[in-house]
N, C-alpha and C positions, 0 to 999 in steps of 0.2 A: 446397556453397557457402552461406554465410550470406546470408539474405534479410531477416530480421526481427530487430530489436533491441528488447529489453524493459528498461525502466528503472524502478527504484524512485525515489521522489522524495527524501525527507528523508535526508540523509547519503550520497546517491548522485549524483543530479543537482544537488541544492541543498545548499550548505554549511551546516552547523550554526553556523559562525562568522559568515559574512557574510550568510546567509539569501538568497543569490543563486546563480544558475547561473554557475560560473566561465567566464571568457571562452574558455578552452581547450576546455571542454566544448561551448559553443555553436558554436565554429568546427568542432569535430570532427563534430557532428551535422549541420551544414550540408553539410559535405563528404560525410558518409555518405549523406545524402538525395540529393545530386547524383549519387551512384554507384548510385542505385536502391534503397537500403535502405528497408524499412518501419520506422517508429519508433513504438513503443507505450509507454504509461505503465502501470506495474503498482504500485499503491499501496494502502495501508491507508486513505487518505483517501477520503471520499465526494466527489463532484464539487462539492458546495456549499462545501467548504473547500479546494479546489485553487486557491490564489491566488498561486502563486509560479512559474508556468510561462509567463508572458506573453511572455518572450523567444522561446520556442519556438512558442507559439500564434500570435503575430503574423507569424511566418515560414511558417506552415502546415506545420510539420515533423512534427506528431503525427497519426498515422493512426488511432489508437483508444486506448481506455482500459480497463484493468482497475482497478476501484475496489473499495473495501471488502474488500480482500484476496480478490478473486475473486467476491464475491457479486453484483456489478453491473457488467456489461461493456457498453460502447457504442461505436459508430463513428458519428461525426457526430451526427445526431439519432436514430439507430436503436439501440434497445436489443437486443443480440444474446443476452443472458443475464441473468437475475435470479433470485434464490432467497432467500426470506425465512426468518427464524428462526421455527420453530413457535410459535404464540401462547402455548401452555402454558409453553414454556421461557422466553419473554420474561417472563411473569408470575413464574416461579420466580426468575429473576435479579433482577428488580426488587424482589421481596419480600426476597431475600437482602440486597440493598443497603439497602433501606428499614429493615430491622430493625437494621442496623449503622451507619446514617447515612453510607453510602458514596456518593460522587458516581457517577453513571452517565450516560454520553452515549448517547442513542438516535437512530438514523439511519433515517428513512423514505426513500421513493423520491426526494423532492426537498427534504427538510427535515432539520434537525438541532436538537436541544435537549439540555439537561443537567438532570437531576433532582438535587436536593440539592446544589447547587453549593458548592464550597469553594475556598479559596485555591489549592490544588494544581492545580485545573483552569485557573485564570487563569494561574498561573505557567508551566505546561507548554505549554498550547495558545496562549495569547495572547502571553506574553512570550518563550517559547523558540521556538515554532513559527510565531509571527507570524500566527496565525489571529484574525480579528475575534472579539470576545467572543461566546460561544455563548449563545443565549437560554435562560433558565431556565424550566422548566415543571414542574408537578406530574405525577406518573405518569398520573393519570386523563386529563388534558388531552393529554399527550404521546402516549398510546396511542390512545384514542378510536376503536378499531376499525381502525386503519390497520396496514398491514404494516410490520414492522421488519426491516431488512436487516442491520444491524450494531448491536451494543451495545459500549460501552467502559466497563466498570466499573473503578473505581480500586481494584483488589484486588491484593494482593501474591501471590507464588508459592504461599505456604501457603494463603491463602484460595482461590486458584484450585483447588488440589487438593481443598479441602473441598467446594466447590460443584460440581465437575466431574461427579460421579456423578449429580447431580440434573438435569443438562442433557445427557443422552446423545446427543441429536441435534444437538449443536453442536461447532464447532471453536474452539479458542483459539489466537490468534496474538499472541505477545508480542515487542515490540521496545523496550519501555521497562519498567524495574523497577516503576514506579508503577501501571501499568494493563495491561489485556489487551484485545485486540479479539476479539469473539465473533461468529461467523457460523454459519449452518446447516452441518451436517456435509457435507464434500466441497467447501466453498467455500474455496479457497486460491488463491494466485497461480498455482500449477501448473494448477489447473482453468481459471483465466482464460486462460492461454496456450493451452490446448487449444481453448477457445471462439473465441479470436481467430484462430488459424491455420486452424481449420475454416472460418471465415467468409471468409478470404482465400485459401484453397487453398494454404497453405504447409505444408511438411513439418516435423516436429519437429526433425529433424537440421539444418534450415536456420535454427534460432533461436539467439540468444545473449542471455543475461539478466545484468543487473547489479544487485547489491544489497549491503546492509550490515547488515540487521537479522534477528532471528530469524524474522520472518514472510516473509523472502526465501528461506529455506533450501529450501523445496519447489520453487520455480521454478529455483533454481540447480542443484539436482540433476536437474531434469526437462529443462531446455533442452539443446539440442545442445552449447552451451558455457556454463558458468556462471562468472561473474566476480565475485569478492568485492572490495569496496573495501578499501584498506589500513587504513581506520578501522573496519572491521568487527570484531566479536568473534571469538574463536578458533573457536567452533562454526560460525559462518557461513563463515569461511575454509576450515575443514575440509570443508565441503559443496561447495566450488567446484572447478572444474577449474583455475582460475588466480586468483591474487591480484595485483591491480594496486596502484598507489599510492593515496593517500587522495584524497577528493573535492577537497581544497584543494591537492593536488600533481599535478594534471592526470591523475587516475586514469582517467577515461573515455577521454580522448584517447590516453593511453599504451597502454591495452588495445586500442583500435581499430587503432592502428598495429601493435601486436605481432601481431595476427591478420590483418593485411593488409586490413582493412575500409576504411581510408583510407591515403593515402600518408604516409610519414615526412617 
Protein backbone atom coordinates (compact mmCIF):
# COMPACT_ATOMS: atom_id res chain seq x y z
CA UNK A 1 0.00 0.00 0.00
CA UNK A 2 1.32 3.44 -0.94
CA UNK A 3 1.96 5.73 2.02
CA UNK A 4 4.31 8.40 0.61
CA UNK A 5 4.15 10.57 -2.50
CA UNK A 6 7.24 12.37 -3.86
CA UNK A 7 6.85 15.23 -6.33
CA UNK A 8 9.25 17.16 -8.50
CA UNK A 9 8.26 20.83 -8.80
CA UNK A 10 8.87 22.36 -12.23
CA UNK A 11 6.94 20.60 -14.97
CA UNK A 12 5.36 18.20 -12.47
CA UNK A 13 3.57 20.07 -9.69
CA UNK A 14 3.94 23.47 -11.33
CA UNK A 15 3.07 24.21 -14.94
CA UNK A 16 5.70 25.71 -17.20
CA UNK A 17 2.85 27.54 -18.94
CA UNK A 18 0.95 29.12 -16.04
CA UNK A 19 3.75 28.89 -13.43
CA UNK A 20 1.09 27.69 -10.99
CA UNK A 21 -0.09 24.44 -9.46
CA UNK A 22 -3.16 23.36 -11.47
CA UNK A 23 -6.42 23.33 -9.52
CA UNK A 24 -6.87 19.60 -10.20
CA UNK A 25 -3.44 18.90 -8.66
CA UNK A 26 -4.21 20.91 -5.55
CA UNK A 27 -7.55 19.16 -5.10
CA UNK A 28 -5.93 15.76 -5.60
CA UNK A 29 -3.24 16.42 -2.99
CA UNK A 30 -5.78 17.67 -0.48
CA UNK A 31 -7.72 14.44 -1.02
CA UNK A 32 -4.55 12.31 -0.75
CA UNK A 33 -3.54 14.00 2.49
CA UNK A 34 -7.03 13.41 3.90
CA UNK A 35 -6.52 9.71 3.22
CA UNK A 36 -3.32 9.69 5.27
CA UNK A 37 -0.71 10.08 2.53
CA UNK A 38 2.64 11.67 3.34
CA UNK A 39 3.53 14.30 0.73
CA UNK A 40 7.14 15.21 -0.04
CA UNK A 41 8.87 17.57 -2.44
CA UNK A 42 11.84 16.29 -4.48
CA UNK A 43 13.44 19.14 -6.41
CA UNK A 44 16.66 20.44 -7.84
CA UNK A 45 15.83 23.83 -6.35
CA UNK A 46 17.39 24.86 -3.04
CA UNK A 47 14.91 26.04 -0.41
CA UNK A 48 15.87 29.66 -0.94
CA UNK A 49 14.27 29.65 -4.43
CA UNK A 50 11.26 27.43 -3.74
CA UNK A 51 8.75 30.21 -4.29
CA UNK A 52 5.88 28.49 -6.08
CA UNK A 53 4.40 26.06 -3.54
CA UNK A 54 2.47 28.47 -1.32
CA UNK A 55 -0.85 26.80 -2.25
CA UNK A 56 0.45 23.59 -0.66
CA UNK A 57 2.40 25.19 2.17
CA UNK A 58 -0.54 27.29 3.35
CA UNK A 59 -2.60 24.10 3.70
CA UNK A 60 0.21 22.26 5.56
CA UNK A 61 0.24 19.56 2.91
CA UNK A 62 4.03 19.10 2.69
CA UNK A 63 5.72 16.76 5.17
CA UNK A 64 9.33 17.21 4.05
CA UNK A 65 11.68 18.34 1.33
CA UNK A 66 14.39 16.78 -0.81
CA UNK A 67 16.23 19.77 -2.26
CA UNK A 68 19.32 20.33 -4.42
CA UNK A 69 18.67 16.95 -6.09
CA UNK A 70 19.12 15.09 -2.81
CA UNK A 71 22.08 16.99 -1.35
CA UNK A 72 19.97 18.71 1.33
CA UNK A 73 16.89 17.16 2.93
CA UNK A 74 14.81 18.58 5.76
CA UNK A 75 11.58 18.09 7.68
CA UNK A 76 10.19 21.30 9.14
CA UNK A 77 13.22 22.92 10.81
CA UNK A 78 15.22 19.70 11.12
CA UNK A 79 17.91 18.93 8.56
CA UNK A 80 17.96 15.14 8.18
CA UNK A 81 20.70 14.94 5.55
CA UNK A 82 23.23 17.26 3.93
CA UNK A 83 26.32 16.59 1.85
CA UNK A 84 28.57 19.30 0.43
CA UNK A 85 30.68 19.18 -2.74
CA UNK A 86 34.38 18.61 -1.96
CA UNK A 87 36.08 22.01 -1.83
CA UNK A 88 38.75 21.02 -4.36
CA UNK A 89 36.07 20.14 -6.90
CA UNK A 90 34.20 23.38 -6.26
CA UNK A 91 37.46 25.10 -7.15
CA UNK A 92 37.90 22.93 -10.25
CA UNK A 93 34.45 23.78 -11.58
CA UNK A 94 34.69 27.48 -10.77
CA UNK A 95 38.05 27.62 -12.56
CA UNK A 96 36.57 25.84 -15.60
CA UNK A 97 33.74 28.38 -15.73
CA UNK A 98 35.97 31.36 -15.05
CA UNK A 99 38.37 30.49 -17.87
CA UNK A 100 35.47 30.27 -20.34
CA UNK A 101 33.39 33.13 -18.92
CA UNK A 102 30.54 30.70 -18.19
CA UNK A 103 27.87 31.67 -15.62
CA UNK A 104 27.72 29.42 -12.56
CA UNK A 105 25.23 29.42 -9.69
CA UNK A 106 26.61 28.45 -6.27
CA UNK A 107 24.33 27.30 -3.45
CA UNK A 108 25.34 27.30 0.20
CA UNK A 109 23.26 26.02 3.08
CA UNK A 110 21.06 29.12 3.24
CA UNK A 111 22.13 31.32 0.33
CA UNK A 112 22.53 31.43 -3.43
CA UNK A 113 24.49 33.60 -5.83
CA UNK A 114 25.66 33.63 -9.43
CA UNK A 115 29.18 34.17 -10.71
CA UNK A 116 29.76 35.80 -14.09
CA UNK A 117 26.06 36.45 -14.67
CA UNK A 118 24.74 36.57 -18.21
CA UNK A 119 21.44 37.10 -19.96
CA UNK A 120 20.78 33.34 -20.12
CA UNK A 121 20.60 33.18 -16.31
CA UNK A 122 18.01 35.95 -16.23
CA UNK A 123 16.05 34.41 -19.10
CA UNK A 124 15.79 30.93 -17.61
CA UNK A 125 15.66 31.51 -13.87
CA UNK A 126 13.89 34.87 -13.69
CA UNK A 127 11.66 34.97 -16.77
CA UNK A 128 10.94 31.26 -17.30
CA UNK A 129 11.11 29.84 -13.77
CA UNK A 130 9.94 33.06 -12.07
CA UNK A 131 12.76 33.06 -9.52
CA UNK A 132 13.66 36.46 -8.12
CA UNK A 133 16.92 37.76 -9.62
CA UNK A 134 19.88 35.89 -8.15
CA UNK A 135 22.52 38.09 -6.56
CA UNK A 136 25.83 38.28 -8.43
CA UNK A 137 29.05 37.74 -6.49
CA UNK A 138 32.67 37.12 -7.51
CA UNK A 139 34.04 33.67 -6.73
CA UNK A 140 36.21 34.80 -3.82
CA UNK A 141 33.25 36.35 -2.02
CA UNK A 142 30.83 33.55 -2.95
CA UNK A 143 33.06 30.83 -1.58
CA UNK A 144 34.79 32.53 1.38
CA UNK A 145 35.38 29.20 3.14
CA UNK A 146 31.73 28.15 3.14
CA UNK A 147 30.36 24.75 2.17
CA UNK A 148 28.79 24.55 -1.30
CA UNK A 149 26.04 21.97 -1.70
CA UNK A 150 25.11 22.54 -5.34
CA UNK A 151 26.60 24.23 -8.36
CA UNK A 152 24.76 25.03 -11.56
CA UNK A 153 27.22 25.78 -14.35
CA UNK A 154 25.70 26.86 -17.65
CA UNK A 155 27.54 24.24 -19.66
CA UNK A 156 26.21 22.16 -22.53
CA UNK A 157 26.43 18.37 -22.77
CA UNK A 158 29.81 18.46 -24.55
CA UNK A 159 31.33 20.76 -21.94
CA UNK A 160 29.92 18.50 -19.24
CA UNK A 161 31.75 15.52 -20.76
CA UNK A 162 34.94 17.58 -20.90
CA UNK A 163 34.95 18.60 -17.24
CA UNK A 164 33.47 15.43 -15.73
CA UNK A 165 36.79 13.53 -15.37
CA UNK A 166 38.15 16.45 -13.32
CA UNK A 167 35.33 16.27 -10.76
CA UNK A 168 35.23 12.51 -10.02
CA UNK A 169 33.47 12.97 -6.68
CA UNK A 170 30.46 14.74 -8.18
CA UNK A 171 27.10 13.86 -9.74
CA UNK A 172 25.64 15.74 -12.71
CA UNK A 173 21.87 16.07 -13.04
CA UNK A 174 20.54 17.69 -16.21
CA UNK A 175 16.95 18.74 -16.74
CA UNK A 176 17.64 21.68 -19.08
CA UNK A 177 19.94 21.75 -22.14
CA UNK A 178 21.55 25.02 -21.05
CA UNK A 179 22.85 23.97 -17.63
CA UNK A 180 23.55 21.06 -15.29
CA UNK A 181 23.11 20.71 -11.51
CA UNK A 182 26.24 19.39 -9.80
CA UNK A 183 26.28 17.79 -6.35
CA UNK A 184 28.61 15.47 -4.45
CA UNK A 185 28.61 11.86 -5.66
CA UNK A 186 25.67 9.87 -4.36
CA UNK A 187 23.38 12.86 -3.97
CA UNK A 188 20.39 12.21 -6.19
CA UNK A 189 16.66 12.30 -5.65
CA UNK A 190 16.92 8.54 -5.13
CA UNK A 191 19.22 9.18 -2.15
CA UNK A 192 16.76 11.79 -0.90
CA UNK A 193 13.91 9.28 -0.92
CA UNK A 194 16.00 6.88 1.15
CA UNK A 195 16.78 9.58 3.71
CA UNK A 196 13.14 10.67 3.99
CA UNK A 197 11.64 7.19 4.34
CA UNK A 198 14.24 6.21 6.92
CA UNK A 199 13.28 9.27 8.96
CA UNK A 200 9.56 8.46 8.75
CA UNK A 201 9.81 4.66 8.98
CA UNK A 202 8.26 4.12 5.55
CA UNK A 203 9.21 1.18 3.31
CA UNK A 204 10.45 1.81 -0.24
CA UNK A 205 7.65 -0.29 -1.75
CA UNK A 206 5.20 2.13 -0.09
CA UNK A 207 6.46 5.08 -2.14
CA UNK A 208 5.29 6.70 -5.36
CA UNK A 209 7.29 9.36 -7.22
CA UNK A 210 6.34 11.83 -9.96
CA UNK A 211 8.69 13.66 -12.31
CA UNK A 212 9.36 14.99 -15.79
CA UNK A 213 13.09 15.77 -16.04
CA UNK A 214 16.36 13.93 -16.41
CA UNK A 215 17.17 14.53 -12.75
CA UNK A 216 13.99 12.62 -11.85
CA UNK A 217 15.03 9.36 -13.52
CA UNK A 218 16.80 7.93 -10.47
CA UNK A 219 13.81 8.40 -8.19
CA UNK A 220 11.29 7.13 -10.76
CA UNK A 221 13.32 3.94 -11.07
CA UNK A 222 13.84 3.67 -7.31
CA UNK A 223 10.36 4.35 -5.91
CA UNK A 224 7.76 1.64 -5.48
CA UNK A 225 5.88 3.24 -8.37
CA UNK A 226 7.48 5.79 -10.70
CA UNK A 227 5.16 8.08 -12.67
CA UNK A 228 6.38 10.23 -15.56
CA UNK A 229 4.37 13.25 -16.63
CA UNK A 230 3.03 13.34 -20.17
CA UNK A 231 5.22 16.38 -20.84
CA UNK A 232 8.39 14.44 -19.90
CA UNK A 233 11.07 13.52 -22.42
CA UNK A 234 11.19 9.98 -23.75
CA UNK A 235 14.10 8.82 -21.56
CA UNK A 236 12.16 9.88 -18.47
CA UNK A 237 9.04 8.10 -19.64
CA UNK A 238 11.08 4.96 -20.33
CA UNK A 239 12.32 4.97 -16.72
CA UNK A 240 8.82 5.12 -15.25
CA UNK A 241 6.31 2.41 -14.39
CA UNK A 242 3.48 4.55 -15.70
CA UNK A 243 3.10 7.64 -17.89
CA UNK A 244 0.26 9.97 -17.00
CA UNK A 245 -1.04 13.01 -18.85
CA UNK A 246 0.81 16.33 -18.77
CA UNK A 247 0.94 18.71 -15.83
CA UNK A 248 -1.58 20.95 -17.65
CA UNK A 249 -3.89 18.01 -18.42
CA UNK A 250 -4.55 16.89 -14.83
CA UNK A 251 -1.58 14.49 -14.87
CA UNK A 252 -1.15 14.13 -11.12
CA UNK A 253 -4.86 13.80 -10.40
CA UNK A 254 -5.28 11.24 -13.17
CA UNK A 255 -2.41 9.09 -11.90
CA UNK A 256 -3.55 9.22 -8.27
CA UNK A 257 -6.98 8.07 -9.39
CA UNK A 258 -5.49 5.39 -11.66
CA UNK A 259 -3.63 3.83 -8.73
CA UNK A 260 -6.50 4.20 -6.27
CA UNK A 261 -4.74 6.76 -4.08
CA UNK A 262 -7.78 9.04 -4.34
CA UNK A 263 -11.31 8.36 -5.48
CA UNK A 264 -12.42 8.88 -9.08
